[in-house]
Structures are given as C-alpha cells and as structure tokens.
Rosetta silent file (secondary structure, phi, psi, omega in degrees, C-alpha in Angstrom):
SEQUENCE: XXXXXXXXXXXXXXXXXXXXXXXXXXXXXXXXXXXXXXXXXXXXXXXXXXXXXXXXXXXXXXXXXXXXXXXXXXXXXXXXXXXXXXXXXXXXXXXXXXXXXXXXXXXXXXXXXXXXXXXXXXXXXXXXXXXXXXXXXXXXXXXXXXXXXXXXXXXXXXXXXXXXXXXXXXXXX
SCORE:     score description
SCORE:     0.000 S_00000001
   1 L     0.000  -23.051  175.857   26.550  -12.768  -11.066 S_00000001
   2 L   -84.986    5.425 -174.989   27.103  -15.998   -9.149 S_00000001
   3 L    54.834   40.159  178.380   23.690  -17.211  -10.346 S_00000001
   4 L  -102.826    0.825 -179.015   22.380  -17.679   -6.840 S_00000001
   5 E  -130.087  147.517  174.534   19.441  -15.466   -7.339 S_00000001
   6 E  -125.436  161.005  178.454   16.423  -15.607   -9.608 S_00000001
   7 E  -106.662  145.746  173.071   13.722  -13.054  -10.588 S_00000001
   8 E  -150.149  166.096  175.612   10.005  -13.370  -10.449 S_00000001
   9 E   -65.296  147.810 -178.723    6.999  -11.110  -10.622 S_00000001
  10 E  -136.264  144.171  174.062    6.100   -9.422   -7.335 S_00000001
  11 E  -144.085  102.064 -173.123    2.954   -7.980   -5.770 S_00000001
  12 E  -102.840  116.427 -176.949    3.836   -6.975   -2.157 S_00000001
  13 E  -119.050  157.114 -179.269    0.695   -5.886   -0.457 S_00000001
  14 E  -150.163  136.328  177.543   -0.015   -4.375    3.000 S_00000001
  15 E  -119.512  134.728 -177.293   -3.600   -3.505    4.328 S_00000001
  16 E  -136.210  148.597  174.055   -4.202   -1.035    7.227 S_00000001
  17 E   -82.170  120.717  175.969   -7.106    0.208    9.294 S_00000001
  18 L  -116.849   30.214 -175.305   -7.213    4.113    8.771 S_00000001
  19 L   -60.423  -32.686 -177.655  -10.370    4.853   10.694 S_00000001
  20 L  -120.032   33.377 -175.087   -8.614    7.438   12.864 S_00000001
  21 L   -74.060  137.219  175.433   -5.926    8.451   10.406 S_00000001
  22 E  -170.352  167.385  179.169   -4.700   12.047   10.404 S_00000001
  23 L    63.069 -139.045  168.357   -1.398   14.042   10.321 S_00000001
  24 E   -94.475  110.378 -169.867    1.431   11.661    9.302 S_00000001
  25 E  -117.325  125.759 -179.891   -0.074    8.281    9.848 S_00000001
  26 E   -76.925  115.264  179.452    2.027    5.092    9.750 S_00000001
  27 L   -88.240  -26.827  178.616    0.354    2.340    7.759 S_00000001
  28 L  -115.025  120.652 -178.118    3.259   -0.148    8.199 S_00000001
  29 L  -116.368  160.424  179.367    4.515   -0.690   11.747 S_00000001
  30 L   -63.230  -21.243 -173.285    7.382   -2.563   13.353 S_00000001
  31 L   -95.947    3.950  177.852    4.889   -4.786   15.300 S_00000001
  32 L   -62.133  135.534  175.018    3.215   -5.959   12.003 S_00000001
  33 L  -108.279  139.098  178.565    2.651   -9.605   11.413 S_00000001
  34 L   -68.703  112.501  173.498    2.965  -11.371    8.019 S_00000001
  35 E  -137.619  123.331 -178.046   -0.512  -12.699    7.159 S_00000001
  36 L   -56.042  133.199 -178.304   -1.423  -13.875    3.649 S_00000001
  37 L    79.545   -2.269  170.513   -4.001  -11.477    2.150 S_00000001
  38 L  -119.373  -46.138  178.513   -3.310   -8.764    4.693 S_00000001
  39 E  -149.218  130.942  176.625    0.386   -8.048    4.769 S_00000001
  40 L   -95.353    4.910 -179.963    3.439   -9.523    2.962 S_00000001
  41 L  -100.513  132.108 -179.928    5.788   -7.635    5.410 S_00000001
  42 E  -103.385  113.762 -164.815    7.178   -9.424    8.356 S_00000001
  43 L    61.705 -119.765  171.249    7.446   -6.578   10.931 S_00000001
  44 L  -120.014   24.968 -173.859    8.199   -3.797    8.552 S_00000001
  45 E  -118.572  155.776  160.693   10.768   -5.626    6.448 S_00000001
  46 L   -77.833  151.968 -179.278   10.919   -7.674    3.407 S_00000001
  47 L   -63.711  151.558  177.209   12.070  -11.253    3.952 S_00000001
  48 L   -54.483  137.962  178.790   15.912  -12.089    3.813 S_00000001
  49 L    84.360   -6.882  176.307   16.859  -12.615    0.184 S_00000001
  50 L  -106.592  112.000  172.872   13.965  -10.655   -1.146 S_00000001
  51 L  -113.901  143.994 -176.611   14.827   -7.344   -2.914 S_00000001
  52 E  -137.918  134.594  174.552   12.226   -5.590   -5.008 S_00000001
  53 E  -104.758  107.931  179.618   12.046   -3.187   -7.878 S_00000001
  54 E   -90.513  123.669 -174.487    8.725   -1.588   -7.853 S_00000001
  55 E  -111.266  -17.762 -173.274    7.389   -0.183  -11.164 S_00000001
  56 E  -138.161  145.735  172.535    3.550   -0.033  -10.312 S_00000001
  57 E  -135.275  137.925  174.719    1.575    0.912   -7.142 S_00000001
  58 E  -118.101  132.961  173.277   -2.048    0.216   -6.533 S_00000001
  59 E  -122.822  130.912  176.310   -4.079    1.687   -3.800 S_00000001
  60 E  -117.060  147.822  177.897   -7.450    0.265   -2.857 S_00000001
  61 E  -126.036  145.471  178.837   -9.869    1.730   -0.346 S_00000001
  62 E  -149.867  164.690  178.437  -12.752   -0.034    1.418 S_00000001
  63 E  -157.980  161.786  169.963  -15.092    0.528    4.349 S_00000001
  64 E  -160.691  160.816 -177.225  -17.864   -1.325    6.154 S_00000001
  65 E   -59.524  130.005 -177.049  -20.161   -0.614    9.043 S_00000001
  66 H   -56.917  -35.630 -174.492  -18.382   -0.721   12.354 S_00000001
  67 H   -64.675  -25.203  174.731  -21.206   -2.662   13.938 S_00000001
  68 H   -75.486   -3.657 -174.934  -20.349   -5.633   11.747 S_00000001
  69 L    47.306   65.263  174.540  -16.768   -5.715   13.231 S_00000001
  70 L   -68.513  149.648  172.872  -15.037   -5.736    9.846 S_00000001
  71 L  -120.564  158.460 -178.699  -11.526   -6.953    9.390 S_00000001
  72 H   -47.166  -31.066 -167.918   -8.974   -6.177    6.550 S_00000001
  73 H   -95.645    1.392 -176.844   -9.553   -9.425    5.007 S_00000001
  74 H  -106.230    5.187 -170.308  -13.475   -9.155    4.863 S_00000001
  75 L  -109.953  143.248  163.500  -13.381   -5.880    2.730 S_00000001
  76 L   -89.662  128.761 -170.468  -13.483   -5.452   -0.939 S_00000001
  77 L  -106.083  135.120 -175.023  -11.029   -2.887   -2.149 S_00000001
  78 E  -128.560  145.355  173.252  -11.544   -0.446   -5.062 S_00000001
  79 L  -100.724    9.782 -178.374   -9.333    2.205   -6.812 S_00000001
  80 E   -72.081  125.367 -172.197  -12.386    3.926   -8.180 S_00000001
  81 H   -55.340  -29.076 -174.876  -12.114    7.650   -7.262 S_00000001
  82 H   -66.978  -19.060 -176.975  -15.870    7.762   -6.311 S_00000001
  83 H   -95.376   -8.610 -173.948  -15.466    5.515   -3.203 S_00000001
  84 L   -84.778  145.205  176.743  -12.603    7.432   -1.657 S_00000001
  85 L   -78.554  149.903 -174.444  -13.289   10.147    0.985 S_00000001
  86 H   -58.368  -41.084  176.998  -12.147   13.563   -0.125 S_00000001
  87 H   -53.934  -35.888  177.229   -9.677   13.708    2.919 S_00000001
  88 H   -73.015  -40.916  178.828   -7.979   10.604    1.646 S_00000001
  89 H   -57.576  -41.714 -179.590   -7.793   11.903   -1.914 S_00000001
  90 L   -71.795  -20.545 -171.389   -5.927   14.965   -0.666 S_00000001
  91 L   -79.759  173.418  179.386   -3.494   13.070    1.441 S_00000001
  92 E  -115.838  135.366  174.155    0.015   11.826    0.129 S_00000001
  93 E   -92.043  133.196 -178.027    1.285    8.321    0.146 S_00000001
  94 E  -121.927  130.120  165.962    4.955    8.232    1.362 S_00000001
  95 E  -129.486  126.287 -174.874    7.251    5.250    1.058 S_00000001
  96 E  -124.557  162.784  166.841   10.663    5.462    2.726 S_00000001
  97 E  -154.866  140.819 -174.565   13.651    3.203    3.425 S_00000001
  98 L    51.989   37.906 -177.522   16.839    4.215    5.105 S_00000001
  99 L    56.775   26.857  174.791   15.340    7.521    6.013 S_00000001
 100 E  -114.037  128.387 -177.697   15.090    8.237    2.260 S_00000001
 101 E   -79.148  116.891 -172.405   11.824    9.204    0.613 S_00000001
 102 E   -99.484  -20.015  178.522   11.344    6.837   -2.364 S_00000001
 103 E  -155.188  131.967  174.931    7.793    7.996   -3.137 S_00000001
 104 E  -149.009   97.443 -176.124    5.673   10.916   -2.105 S_00000001
 105 E  -133.850  148.961  175.393    2.496   11.269   -4.261 S_00000001
 106 E   -66.089  142.787  173.344   -1.109   12.362   -3.746 S_00000001
 107 H   -52.220  -39.070 -178.625   -3.462    9.559   -3.174 S_00000001
 108 H   -54.791  -28.138 -178.090   -5.648   10.863   -6.017 S_00000001
 109 H   -70.450  -15.240 -179.377   -3.036    9.949   -8.552 S_00000001
 110 H   -95.697   13.001 -179.673   -3.611    6.264   -7.706 S_00000001
 111 L  -109.066  161.054  172.941   -7.359    6.343   -8.459 S_00000001
 112 E  -134.647  163.434 -175.244   -9.237    5.871  -11.653 S_00000001
 113 L  -107.583  -21.439 -168.111  -12.747    6.815  -12.877 S_00000001
 114 L  -100.118  145.717  172.650  -13.547    4.235  -15.527 S_00000001
 115 L   -76.884  149.170 -177.337  -14.774    0.651  -14.914 S_00000001
 116 L  -140.196  150.710  177.626  -12.532   -1.937  -16.473 S_00000001
 117 L   -99.209    5.326 -175.954  -12.888   -5.556  -17.379 S_00000001
 118 L   -91.499  169.787  179.815   -9.095   -6.235  -17.142 S_00000001
 119 L   -65.703  156.714  179.109   -7.318   -7.955  -14.190 S_00000001
 120 L   -64.155  131.600 -176.021   -6.213   -5.949  -11.227 S_00000001
 121 L   102.828   -4.397  179.878   -2.929   -4.389  -11.870 S_00000001
 122 L   -95.571  -50.109 -175.409   -3.241   -3.611  -15.611 S_00000001
 123 L  -112.879  -16.604 -170.002   -5.328   -0.414  -15.657 S_00000001
 124 L  -112.908   33.513  177.197   -5.924    0.449  -12.000 S_00000001
 125 L  -127.729  158.114  172.811   -2.273    1.145  -11.084 S_00000001
 126 E   -94.143  119.435  175.440   -0.001    4.089  -11.252 S_00000001
 127 E   -79.614  117.031  174.310    3.032    3.214  -13.517 S_00000001
 128 E   -76.615  143.804  179.498    5.933    4.884  -11.929 S_00000001
 129 E   -75.816  -35.667 -179.312    8.437    6.816  -14.029 S_00000001
 130 E  -118.656  121.813 -177.099   11.288    5.994  -11.689 S_00000001
 131 E   -64.103  155.891  170.723   11.211    2.467  -10.049 S_00000001
 132 E  -103.124  132.669  175.927   11.500    2.156   -6.222 S_00000001
 133 E  -105.097  113.678  174.283   14.127   -0.192   -4.983 S_00000001
 134 E  -102.522  126.066  176.520   13.293   -1.997   -1.623 S_00000001
 135 L   -94.116  139.005  175.650   16.183   -3.796    0.005 S_00000001
 136 L   -52.861  148.134  174.971   15.797   -6.936    2.094 S_00000001
 137 L    48.863   27.327  174.399   15.750   -6.847    5.833 S_00000001
 138 L  -118.873  143.889 -177.754   15.809   -3.092    6.157 S_00000001
 139 L   -68.459  140.976  178.088   12.799   -1.293    7.640 S_00000001
 140 E  -115.001  135.265  178.671   10.285    0.218    5.174 S_00000001
 141 E  -107.046  133.281  172.369    7.977    3.016    6.118 S_00000001
 142 E  -124.115  120.146 -172.731    4.601    3.382    4.388 S_00000001
 143 E  -134.289  163.882  165.834    2.744    6.450    5.520 S_00000001
 144 E  -115.761  136.419  177.635   -0.125    8.734    4.719 S_00000001
 145 E  -116.470  110.909 -177.058    0.326   12.412    5.101 S_00000001
 146 L   -98.509  156.581  173.507   -2.861   14.368    5.565 S_00000001
 147 L   -55.562  139.536 -178.391   -3.572   18.083    5.378 S_00000001
 148 L   -57.080  139.466 -175.514   -3.370   19.715    8.715 S_00000001
 149 L    72.283    4.445  173.994   -6.720   19.593   10.343 S_00000001
 150 L  -122.331  150.669  177.466   -8.068   16.993    7.950 S_00000001
 151 E   179.302 -179.355 -177.049   -8.116   13.331    8.399 S_00000001
 152 L   -80.816  124.870  169.244  -10.445   10.292    8.311 S_00000001
 153 L  -101.693  123.738 -166.996  -13.315   10.480   10.766 S_00000001
 154 L   -66.268  -49.152 -173.204  -14.557    6.943   11.455 S_00000001
 155 L    56.624 -128.109 -177.430  -18.171    7.735   12.387 S_00000001
 156 L   -92.735    2.038  177.340  -20.282    4.570   11.954 S_00000001
 157 E  -116.563  156.064  172.787  -17.717    2.948    9.545 S_00000001
 158 E  -104.976  132.772 -174.837  -14.404    1.262    9.746 S_00000001
 159 E  -112.198  137.497 -179.290  -12.033    2.452    6.939 S_00000001
 160 E  -134.552  148.559  169.994   -9.243    0.504    5.305 S_00000001
 161 E  -125.548  142.890  175.798   -6.511    0.991    2.672 S_00000001
 162 E  -123.150  132.360 -174.770   -4.558   -1.578    0.799 S_00000001
 163 E  -109.608  122.380  171.434   -1.092   -0.596   -0.738 S_00000001
 164 E  -115.360  118.773  172.227    0.072   -3.103   -3.468 S_00000001
 165 E  -101.036  114.319 -173.029    3.693   -2.597   -4.673 S_00000001
 166 E  -117.347  149.892 -179.274    4.215   -4.419   -7.968 S_00000001
 167 E   166.282 -132.211 -178.521    7.255   -5.121  -10.022 S_00000001
 168 E  -126.738  142.649  177.805   10.029   -7.640   -9.854 S_00000001
 169 E  -131.174  162.223  179.587   11.684   -9.240   -6.810 S_00000001
 170 E   -95.950  155.227  174.741   14.650  -11.401   -6.302 S_00000001
 171 E  -143.665  153.718  176.949   14.441  -14.910   -4.609 S_00000001
 172 E   -61.494  149.405  176.270   17.121  -17.466   -3.635 S_00000001
 173 L   -80.170    0.000    0.000   17.675  -20.091   -6.403 S_00000001
C-alpha cells in the first residue's frame, strides 16, 4: 500500500542429489548455499523482501554415471515420465513452511508423456488449483516421502531432482 514493493515473475529453483533417498528425505537443508543454477535458497529461506505466490511447480529428474563424478549443474533435467524411476514416481513431494503443509502431491502428477516444442514452464508444469504462499526469511521445507521399504538405489548412477516453484514474487522497489 505504501508502494515500496513491486511484483515480478518468479522461478525459484532447488536441485538436490537423491541417490540414497528413502523414507522422508529432505531436499532443502538449513546448510544449503545459494548458487545460481543449483539453488535460489539461502540456507532454507527466501531472501529478505522476497515473498512468493507459487501457481506452478515443475519437477525435473536427471542421472549420470557416478564414475563421471556428476554435479547438479552438469545434468539435463526432464519431466518426461519415462525417465523417472518407479520409486520416485510413487513418492510424494511435500512443501512446508511454519510447520504447515502447503503441498503434498505424488511426483507422478508433475510428469508428462508428450514431447513439447514449447518453453519450459508452459506445458511441463503442474498448475496448482490453490497457490502456495512462501514468506520471506522463514524456513521452507521441501521433502520427498517414499513408500516404506522403497527408495532410490544409487547403483552405478548418481540421481538428481530439480524442483522449480513458479509464480509471482515481491521485490523491494
């Protein structure tokens, strides 16, 4: 109301290694470093002055041979259902803030089967019926919940997941 805030499009991303994921697995941790292309979270919080209304979520999965020592920024991510391991498809993505669950949906809902020529974020996202509101400087939890007894088995590959939260965010004027 005091016109000290402006709004802009938002695409908040976080990438995590899920090679040994199982049970309830924290993707975003309090020791996280903000690094362009890997995570937009400083620790597990949005920057001061940044509040976000999330209307779309994109999940991308990628893997590479462990022998090549892959890193999160060296992987191509896809939302194509055919590249996801079955254990990951059956898991649930959970987003929480202030000990309140804001999203708890099966990973399978974030995948697609058709190839698209459109830019990322148009057809390869899940449009939420209820927006998620993330508040500045408060811890955000992003987790995967696996079926008991099921999880990702690394084997010869390193597995990664990319979570992209898209919508509108505030910024200081």
